[in-house]
C-alpha positions in Angstrom: -35.5 -111.5 77.4 -38.2 -112.4 74.9 -38.3 -116.1 74.1 -39.9 -116.8 70.7 -39.7 -120.5 70.1 -39.6 -123.9 71.9 -35.8 -124.3 71.4 -35.2 -120.8 73.0 -37.5 -121.7 75.9 -35.8 -124.9 76.5 -32.4 -123.2 76.5 -33.7 -120.6 78.9 -35.0 -123.3 81.2 -31.8 -125.1 80.9 -29.9 -121.9 81.7 -32.1 -121.6 84.9 -31.5 -125.2 85.8 -27.7 -124.5 85.9 -28.0 -121.1 87.6 -30.1 -122.7 90.3 -26.9 -124.6 91.3 -24.8 -121.4 91.7 -25.1 -121.2 95.5 -22.1 -123.5 95.7 -18.9 -122.3 97.1 -17.1 -121.5 93.8 -18.5 -120.2 90.5 -16.9 -118.7 87.7 -17.4 -118.4 83.9 -14.4 -119.9 82.0 -13.1 -120.0 78.4 -10.2 -122.4 79.0 -8.7 -124.8 81.6 -5.8 -122.3 82.1 -8.3 -119.6 83.0 -10.1 -122.0 85.4 -6.9 -122.9 87.2 -5.8 -119.3 87.4 -9.2 -118.0 89.0 -9.3 -117.9 92.7 -12.4 -115.9 93.5 -13.1 -114.8 97.1 -16.3 -115.4 98.9 -17.1 -111.7 98.6 -16.5 -111.8 94.8 -18.8 -114.7 94.3 -21.4 -113.2 96.6 -21.4 -109.9 94.6 -21.6 -112.0 91.4 -24.6 -114.1 92.6 -26.4 -111.0 93.8 -26.1 -109.4 90.4 -28.2 -112.1 88.8 -31.8 -111.1 88.4 -34.2 -113.5 90.3 -35.7 -116.2 88.3 -39.5 -115.5 87.8 -41.1 -117.9 85.4 -43.6 -116.3 83.2 -45.5 -119.5 82.5 -45.9 -123.2 83.1 -43.7 -125.7 81.4 -43.9 -129.5 81.0 -40.7 -129.8 79.1 -38.0 -132.3 79.6 -34.5 -131.2 80.5 -31.8 -133.6 79.8 -28.7 -133.8 81.8 -25.7 -135.9 80.8 -22.2 -136.5 82.1 -20.0 -137.0 85.2 -20.9 -139.6 87.8 -19.2 -137.4 90.4 -21.6 -134.6 89.6 -24.7 -136.7 90.0 -25.6 -135.6 93.4 -25.4 -131.9 92.4 -27.7 -132.4 89.4 -30.3 -134.1 91.8 -30.0 -131.2 94.1 -30.6 -128.7 91.2 -33.6 -130.8 90.1 -35.3 -130.3 93.4 -35.0 -126.6 93.2 -36.0 -126.5 89.5 -39.1 -128.5 90.4 -40.2 -125.8 92.8 -40.8 -123.5 89.9 -41.7 -126.0 87.3 -43.4 -129.1 89.0 -44.6 -130.4 85.7 -41.2 -130.5 84.0 -39.4 -133.7 83.7 -35.7 -133.8 84.5 -33.8 -136.8 83.1 -30.2 -137.3 84.5 -27.9 -139.7 82.9 -24.7 -139.8 84.9 -22.7 -142.3 82.6 -19.4 -140.4 82.6 -18.0 -137.4 81.1 -16.6 -138.9 77.9 -20.0 -140.1 76.6 -21.5 -136.5 77.0 -19.7 -135.1 74.0 -21.7 -137.2 71.6 -24.9 -136.7 73.5 -24.4 -132.7 73.4 -23.9 -132.8 69.6 -27.1 -135.0 69.3 -29.0 -132.7 71.6 -27.5 -129.2 72.0 -30.3 -128.1 74.5 -29.1 -130.6 77.0 -26.9 -129.8 80.0 -23.4 -131.5 80.0 -21.7 -132.2 83.4 -18.0 -132.6 83.4 -15.8 -133.3 86.4 -12.9 -131.5 84.9 -12.2 -128.3 83.0 -13.5 -128.2 79.5 -10.8 -127.3 77.0 -11.1 -124.8 74.2 -10.5 -127.6 71.7 -13.6 -129.4 73.2 -15.8 -126.3 72.9 -14.6 -126.0 69.2 -15.7 -129.6 68.4 -19.1 -128.7 69.8 -19.3 -125.8 67.5 -18.3 -127.9 64.6 -21.1 -130.3 65.7 -23.7 -127.6 65.3 -23.8 -125.7 68.6 -23.7 -122.0 68.2 -22.0 -120.8 71.4 -21.0 -123.5 73.8 -19.9 -122.2 77.2 -18.5 -123.9 80.2 -19.2 -122.9 83.9 -17.4 -124.1 87.0 -20.0 -124.9 89.4 -18.0 -126.6 92.2 -14.5 -127.5 93.2 -13.3 -130.8 94.7 -11.2 -130.8 97.8 -9.2 -133.5 99.3 -8.5 -133.8 103.0 -5.6 -135.9 104.2 -5.6 -136.9 107.8 -2.6 -138.7 109.4 -2.7 -140.2 112.9 0.1 -139.1 115.3 1.3 -142.7 115.4 2.1 -142.8 111.6 
């Protein structure tokens, strides 16, 4: 892919930043909340999908700033992705603002090159709002799934 301007470069770096987190247990591209809930990819399918992605090979040094906004429950993931991103781009600055999912919508409209983190599926209506706000092709990716373990003692 030939990257012609600063905006395209920043989008490509942001894409890498997201892709670096794809080593998690569950990854799928989604268009709607219903599609996310209906997908149940096996480890083999996920492994095949991850292996199909070309390795990231930066063709230059960057000192750009990547902005990440959103869910407090995804804050630890974002910091982990930042460590991997900085192995390739030690001069880049990553600003993570985990102030909650709902404030993220306005931030994405104001800065469409930012990464938005949501701890819930993004709806088609929400993606449409981003389009109306100026984004060309907003896309959501599921990068993790939460699990809840319930443990009960035999005396209960």
